[in-house]
C-alpha positions as CSV (number, residue, x, y, z in Angstrom):
1,M,71.5,106.7,338.3
2,R,72.6,107.3,334.7
3,E,70.3,110.0,333.1
4,I,69.3,109.1,329.5
5,G,67.7,112.2,327.8
6,V,64.8,112.0,325.2
7,G,63.2,114.5,322.4
8,L,60.4,114.1,320.8
9,L,59.7,115.5,317.2
10,G,55.6,115.9,316.6
11,L,53.2,116.2,319.4
12,G,49.7,115.5,317.8
13,V,47.6,112.9,318.9
14,V,50.2,110.1,319.3
15,G,53.6,112.1,320.4
16,S,50.9,114.1,323.4
17,E,49.9,110.4,324.0
18,V,54.1,109.4,324.2
19,A,55.3,112.6,325.7
20,N,52.5,112.1,328.7
21,V,53.4,108.5,329.3
22,L,57.2,109.4,329.7
23,L,56.1,112.3,332.2
24,Q,53.7,110.9,334.2
25,R,55.4,107.3,334.5
26,S,59.1,108.5,334.4
27,G,59.7,107.1,337.8
28,R,58.3,103.3,336.8
29,L,60.0,103.3,333.6
30,S,63.3,104.4,335.3
31,E,62.7,101.5,337.3
32,Q,62.5,99.4,334.7
33,V,65.9,100.3,332.7
34,G,68.2,101.3,335.4
35,A,68.8,104.4,334.8
36,S,66.2,108.1,334.5
37,V,64.8,108.2,331.4
38,T,64.0,111.7,330.8
39,L,62.1,113.9,328.5
40,R,63.9,117.0,327.6
41,R,62.4,118.6,324.4
42,V,59.6,118.6,322.1
43,L,59.4,119.7,319.0
44,V,56.1,121.6,317.9
45,R,54.9,123.9,315.5
46,D,53.0,126.2,317.8
47,P,53.7,126.5,321.4
48,H,50.6,128.1,322.5
49,K,48.1,125.0,320.7
50,S,45.7,123.6,322.7
51,R,46.4,119.9,323.6
52,P,44.9,117.1,325.7
53,Y,47.6,117.3,328.4
54,A,48.6,120.6,330.2
55,F,53.1,120.1,329.2
56,P,55.7,122.5,330.8
57,T,56.3,125.1,328.5
58,E,60.0,124.9,328.8
59,L,59.8,121.8,327.4
60,L,58.6,123.3,324.3
61,T,60.6,124.1,321.2
62,I,60.2,125.5,317.5
63,N,63.9,125.0,317.3
64,A,65.0,121.6,315.8
65,D,68.7,122.1,316.6
66,D,67.2,122.7,320.4
67,I,66.7,118.5,320.1
68,F,69.6,117.7,317.4
69,N,72.5,119.9,318.9
70,A,71.9,118.9,322.5
71,P,74.4,117.0,324.5
72,D,72.2,115.7,326.9
73,I,69.4,114.1,324.4
74,D,70.8,110.3,323.4
75,I,67.2,109.3,322.0
76,V,65.0,110.9,319.4
77,I,61.3,110.1,318.7
78,E,60.2,111.0,315.4
79,L,56.5,111.3,315.3
80,V,55.3,114.5,312.5
81,G,54.5,111.8,309.9
82,G,54.3,112.0,306.0
83,E,57.5,111.1,304.4
84,Q,59.2,114.9,304.4
85,P,60.4,116.1,306.8
86,A,60.4,113.5,308.6
87,L,63.2,111.6,306.8
88,D,65.6,114.5,307.2
89,Y,64.7,114.6,311.0
90,I,65.7,110.9,311.1
91,R,68.7,111.6,309.3
92,R,69.9,114.5,310.9
93,A,69.5,112.6,314.4
94,I,71.1,109.6,313.0
95,L,74.4,111.9,311.9
96,S,73.9,113.6,315.5
97,R,74.8,110.1,316.6
98,K,71.4,109.7,318.5
99,H,69.5,106.7,318.4
100,V,65.7,107.5,316.7
101,V,62.6,105.2,317.4
102,T,59.5,106.0,314.7
103,A,55.8,105.2,314.1
104,N,56.4,106.4,310.5
105,K,55.5,103.8,308.0
106,E,56.0,105.8,304.6
107,V,59.7,106.4,305.9
108,I,60.6,102.8,307.0
109,A,59.0,101.4,303.8
110,K,60.7,103.4,301.4
111,N,63.9,104.3,303.1
112,G,64.2,101.6,305.9
113,F,67.2,99.8,304.4
114,R,69.4,103.0,303.9
115,L,68.6,104.5,307.5
116,L,69.2,101.1,309.2
117,S,72.5,101.1,306.9
118,L,73.3,104.6,308.1
119,A,72.7,104.1,311.4
120,A,74.8,100.9,311.8
121,Q,77.6,103.1,310.4
122,H,77.0,105.6,313.3
123,G,76.9,103.1,315.8
124,V,73.2,104.0,316.9
125,D,69.9,101.8,317.2
126,L,66.7,102.7,314.6
127,R,63.4,101.3,316.0
128,Y,60.2,101.3,313.9
129,E,58.0,98.7,316.0
130,A,55.0,100.8,315.9
131,S,55.2,101.7,311.9
132,V,53.0,98.3,311.1
133,G,50.6,97.8,314.0
134,A,50.2,100.6,316.3
135,G,50.2,98.8,319.8
136,I,50.5,95.3,317.8
137,P,53.8,94.4,318.9
138,I,54.7,92.2,315.3
139,L,58.0,93.3,313.8
140,S,59.8,92.2,316.8
141,P,58.6,88.5,317.1
142,L,59.2,88.5,313.2
143,Q,63.1,89.6,313.8
144,Q,63.3,87.4,317.1
145,D,60.9,85.0,318.0
146,L,60.1,83.6,314.7
147,A,63.4,83.7,313.8
148,A,63.9,79.8,313.6
149,N,61.2,79.5,311.3
150,E,60.3,79.6,307.3
151,I,57.6,82.2,306.8
152,H,55.3,80.7,304.2
153,A,52.4,83.5,304.0
154,I,51.2,86.9,305.8
155,R,47.3,87.8,305.6
156,A,46.9,91.2,307.6
157,I,44.1,93.5,308.3
158,V,46.7,96.4,308.6
159,N,44.2,99.4,308.1
160,G,41.8,100.4,310.6
161,T,39.8,103.3,308.6
162,T,39.3,100.7,305.8
163,N,38.2,98.0,308.4
164,Y,35.7,100.4,309.9
165,I,34.3,101.2,306.7
166,L,34.0,97.1,305.8
167,T,32.3,96.5,308.8
168,K,29.9,99.3,308.8
169,M,29.0,98.1,305.0
170,A,28.7,94.6,305.8
171,S,27.0,94.8,309.4
172,E,24.2,98.2,308.7
173,G,24.2,97.7,304.9
174,L,25.6,101.1,304.3
175,P,26.8,102.5,300.9
176,Y,30.2,103.1,301.0
177,E,30.3,107.2,300.8
178,Q,27.9,106.9,304.0
179,A,30.2,104.3,306.0
180,L,33.1,106.9,304.9
181,Q,31.1,109.6,306.5
182,Q,30.8,108.1,309.5
183,A,34.4,107.2,309.8
184,K,35.7,110.6,308.9
185,D,32.9,112.1,311.9
186,L,34.2,109.8,314.1
187,G,37.8,110.9,313.4
188,Y,39.1,107.2,312.5
189,A,39.2,109.0,308.4
190,E,41.8,111.9,307.0
191,P,40.0,114.8,305.7
192,D,41.5,113.2,303.1
193,P,41.1,109.6,303.1
194,T,43.0,108.3,299.6
195,N,45.9,106.8,301.7
196,D,43.6,104.3,303.6
197,V,40.9,103.9,301.1
198,E,43.1,103.2,298.0
199,G,45.5,100.6,300.2
200,I,48.6,103.2,300.2
201,D,49.1,102.9,303.9
202,A,48.5,99.2,304.0
203,A,50.9,98.4,301.4
204,Y,53.7,100.5,303.0
205,K,53.0,98.2,306.3
206,L,53.2,95.0,303.6
207,A,56.1,96.4,302.0
208,I,57.9,96.5,305.9
209,L,55.9,92.9,307.0
210,A,57.5,91.1,303.6
211,S,60.5,92.1,304.0
212,L,61.1,91.3,307.7
213,A,59.5,87.6,306.7
214,F,61.1,86.7,303.5
215,H,64.7,88.8,304.3
216,T,64.3,90.3,300.6
217,P,63.3,94.2,299.8
218,V,59.9,94.9,298.8
219,R,59.3,98.0,297.6
220,P,55.6,99.6,297.8
221,S,55.7,100.2,294.6
222,S,56.1,96.4,293.4
223,I,53.3,95.8,295.4
224,Y,50.0,95.3,293.6
225,R,47.0,97.7,295.2
226,E,43.3,97.9,295.1
227,G,41.3,99.9,297.6
228,I,37.6,99.6,299.0
229,S,35.8,102.5,296.9
230,R,33.8,100.4,293.9
231,L,32.2,97.6,296.8
232,D,29.0,97.7,296.9
233,P,26.8,96.3,300.0
234,K,25.0,93.7,298.2
235,D,28.8,92.1,297.5
236,F,28.6,91.8,301.4
237,T,25.3,90.3,301.6
238,Y,26.0,88.0,298.9
239,A,29.8,87.1,300.1
240,H,27.6,86.1,303.7
241,E,25.7,83.8,301.8
242,L,28.4,82.2,300.2
243,G,30.3,81.7,303.8
244,Y,32.4,84.6,303.4
245,A,33.5,88.4,304.6
246,V,34.6,91.1,302.7
247,K,37.9,92.3,304.1
248,L,40.9,94.5,302.7
249,L,44.1,92.5,303.2
250,A,47.5,92.7,302.9
251,I,48.9,89.6,301.5
252,A,52.3,88.2,301.0
253,K,53.4,84.8,299.9
254,Q,56.1,82.6,299.4
255,R,56.4,81.0,295.9
256,G,59.7,79.4,295.1
257,D,62.4,81.9,294.2
258,A,59.6,84.5,294.6
259,I,56.8,86.2,296.8
260,E,53.6,87.7,296.0
261,A,52.9,90.8,297.7
262,R,49.4,92.6,297.0
263,V,46.7,94.7,298.8
264,H,43.2,94.3,297.7
265,P,39.2,93.4,298.7
266,S,39.2,89.8,299.9
267,L,36.5,87.3,300.7
268,V,37.8,85.3,303.5
269,P,36.0,82.4,305.0
270,M,33.5,83.1,307.7
271,D,34.9,80.8,309.9
272,S,38.5,82.4,309.6
273,Q,39.8,84.5,312.5
274,L,40.3,87.3,310.0
275,A,36.9,87.5,309.0
276,T,35.5,88.2,313.3
277,V,38.5,91.2,312.9
278,D,35.6,94.2,312.8
279,G,36.1,98.1,313.3
280,V,38.8,99.5,314.0
281,F,40.9,96.5,315.1
282,N,43.7,95.1,313.3
283,A,45.2,91.2,313.2
284,V,48.0,90.4,311.2
285,Q,48.0,86.1,310.5
286,I,51.4,84.7,310.0
287,E,51.8,81.0,308.8
288,A,55.2,79.2,309.4
289,D,56.8,76.0,309.2
290,L,57.5,75.1,313.1
291,V,55.2,77.1,314.8
292,G,51.8,76.7,312.5
293,T,49.7,80.0,312.5
294,L,49.9,82.3,314.8
295,V,47.3,85.6,314.7
296,F,48.3,89.3,316.6
297,Y,45.5,91.1,317.4
298,G,44.7,94.6,318.7
299,R,44.3,98.4,318.2
300,G,45.9,99.2,315.0
301,A,45.7,103.0,315.2
302,G,45.1,105.6,317.7
303,G,47.3,107.7,320.3
304,R,47.4,105.3,323.2
305,P,48.5,102.0,321.3
306,T,50.8,103.6,319.3
307,S,52.3,105.2,322.1
308,S,52.7,101.6,324.0
309,T,55.1,100.3,321.4
310,V,56.8,103.5,320.8
311,V,57.5,103.6,324.5
312,A,58.5,100.1,324.3
313,D,60.9,100.8,321.7
314,V,62.4,104.0,324.0
315,L,62.6,101.2,327.1
316,T,64.5,99.0,324.8
317,I,67.0,101.8,323.8
318,A,67.6,102.7,326.9
319,R,68.6,99.5,328.8
320,N,70.6,99.0,325.9
321,I,72.4,102.1,326.7
322,A,72.2,101.9,330.5
323,M,74.3,98.3,330.0
324,E,76.5,100.1,327.3
325,G,75.7,97.8,324.9
326,I,73.3,98.7,321.4
327,I,71.3,95.6,320.1
328,K,70.5,97.0,316.7
329,P,66.9,95.3,315.3
330,R,68.3,94.8,311.7
331,M,66.2,94.0,308.2
332,E,68.6,90.9,307.3
333,L,68.0,91.3,303.2
334,N,70.1,88.2,302.4
335,R,67.8,87.0,299.9
336,R,66.9,88.6,296.4
337,L,63.3,87.5,295.7
338,T,61.4,89.3,292.8
339,V,57.9,89.9,293.3
340,V,55.4,87.8,291.0
341,P,53.3,90.1,288.7
342,M,49.8,90.1,289.1
343,A,48.7,88.8,286.2
344,E,50.3,85.3,287.2
345,I,48.9,85.2,290.4
346,E,46.6,82.1,290.9
347,T,43.4,82.5,293.5
348,R,39.7,81.9,293.4
349,Y,37.3,84.7,292.3
350,Y,33.7,86.2,292.9
351,F,32.0,87.7,290.1
352,R,28.6,90.0,289.9
353,L,27.4,90.3,286.7
354,S,24.3,92.2,286.1
355,V,22.3,90.8,283.1
356,L,19.5,90.5,281.3
357,D,16.8,88.0,282.0
358,Q,16.6,86.2,279.1
359,P,17.8,82.8,277.7
360,G,21.2,81.8,277.0
361,V,22.8,83.8,279.1
362,L,24.8,81.5,281.3
363,A,25.8,80.0,278.3
364,Q,27.3,82.9,277.2
365,I,28.9,83.1,280.3
366,A,30.5,79.9,280.7
367,R,31.5,79.7,277.3
368,V,33.6,82.8,277.7
369,L,35.0,81.6,281.4
370,G,35.6,78.3,279.7
371,D,37.6,79.8,276.4
372,N,39.9,81.4,279.2
373,R,40.1,78.7,281.2
374,I,38.2,79.4,284.5
375,S,36.3,76.8,285.9
376,I,32.9,77.7,287.6
377,S,32.6,76.6,291.1
378,A,29.5,77.8,292.1
379,V,26.6,80.1,290.2
380,I,23.3,81.8,291.9
381,Q,20.9,84.3,290.3
382,K,19.9,87.2,292.6
383,E,17.6,89.9,292.5
384,L,15.7,90.2,289.6
385,D,14.2,93.4,288.6
386,L,10.8,93.0,286.7
387,V,10.7,96.3,285.4
388,A,14.5,96.5,283.9
389,Q,14.0,92.5,282.9
390,T,17.5,92.1,284.6
391,A,19.2,90.0,287.1
392,Q,22.2,89.7,289.0
393,I,24.4,86.7,288.2
394,V,27.0,85.6,291.6
395,I,29.6,83.2,290.4
396,L,32.3,81.9,292.3
397,T,35.7,79.9,290.3
398,H,38.1,77.5,291.3
399,P,41.8,78.5,291.0
400,S,42.2,80.7,288.1
401,V,44.6,82.8,286.9
402,E,44.6,86.7,286.9
403,K,45.6,87.6,283.6
404,S,43.0,84.9,282.1
405,V,40.0,86.4,284.7
406,Q,40.8,90.1,283.7
407,A,40.4,88.7,280.0
408,A,37.4,87.2,280.5
409,V,36.0,90.2,282.3
410,S,36.4,92.5,279.3
411,E,35.3,90.2,277.0
412,L,32.1,89.8,279.4
413,G,31.3,93.5,279.7
414,S,30.9,93.7,276.0
415,L,28.4,90.8,275.4
416,P,25.0,92.6,274.6
417,L,23.2,89.9,277.3
418,I,25.5,91.9,279.9
419,N,24.8,95.3,281.1
420,K,28.0,95.2,283.8
421,V,30.4,93.9,285.3
422,G,29.4,94.5,289.0
423,A,32.3,93.4,290.8
424,L,35.5,90.8,290.9
425,I,36.7,90.4,294.3
426,R,39.5,87.8,294.9
427,V,38.5,84.8,297.1
428,E,41.6,84.2,300.1
429,H,41.6,81.1,302.3
């Protein structure tokens, strides 16, 4: 039986699970491949660090050359995270003519096109299924199973940390800061949660999804991004009364010769499948012309779910090696679609305004919205504060253009009878 050697870069939460699967299930995995799949070396910073599994010390190395220069290593798994040194490691592996598997969404979102081209030049494979949904297989379906479809839209919940925080705010009425602290205490949020709560992580994942779905380069920098840190628990209550849940959505839609690509909090109807995705779970909803609507749902983070797709990518490459053929997943970027500026996006909106409880307030609000060609769908008054003599006004609009809405928000904020525009959340159907 042919031996296929594997080198692993990084032995953190995900790396430890991947190493454990490769070691403990080597016989079963080898039977599936038709060749012996063997973990040979693991690059670590500290060989003496305490880890959840007891790994043979002879596997561990602090010298990357032991992996890149090893003739008996065919596949390199990159799990160090971050853009650097991960990007350099992947390039070095490809230049050493080793196949690569990675779960690194930042590297793939920013550099995937160039890395895939480099891999093709050197006759090796680069796979990255775990870079978007961890344990949820979504990239392979986009590249293979849905290849005959025209993709119309993607709506996705692709960050478990933010989804956990929003679930707690909705179900328990927790303020953002308290829900975030719970997420940190449970290990769902990093000590510095910026990438998660400000939508950066979701934007990386949307860039990958949109590029594959619409066959056009989509850079993370071209995606509009808005995080969850300004959300208030009362908006979850009001949204629920109106028949909506609040989720951080990654949205991509085709609009003729252009696409929308945006990440922001959204109101989604309570009867939609995305509204029921709670806790750390993720979901990707695909709308296509032939199959209609599909939803891919599961655990979008964590060591064990991510190890599932990482090892699956390893096995795919190993089978191709065993059969002496390479089937490379490609980003077929044969279109050049522009990303629509956020100012030109049209959708529905939810406003929450803190206003003085005086006659004429609604008339002033209606005038400002009307002047900006914004049509009102519903208006309700909430929470009368007798001491401060203020009330909360909640407004839902018909489809309106973003630049008009932003102009109206600015004008409303300057009216004497309006204390504050407390919230502006887009509505997604």
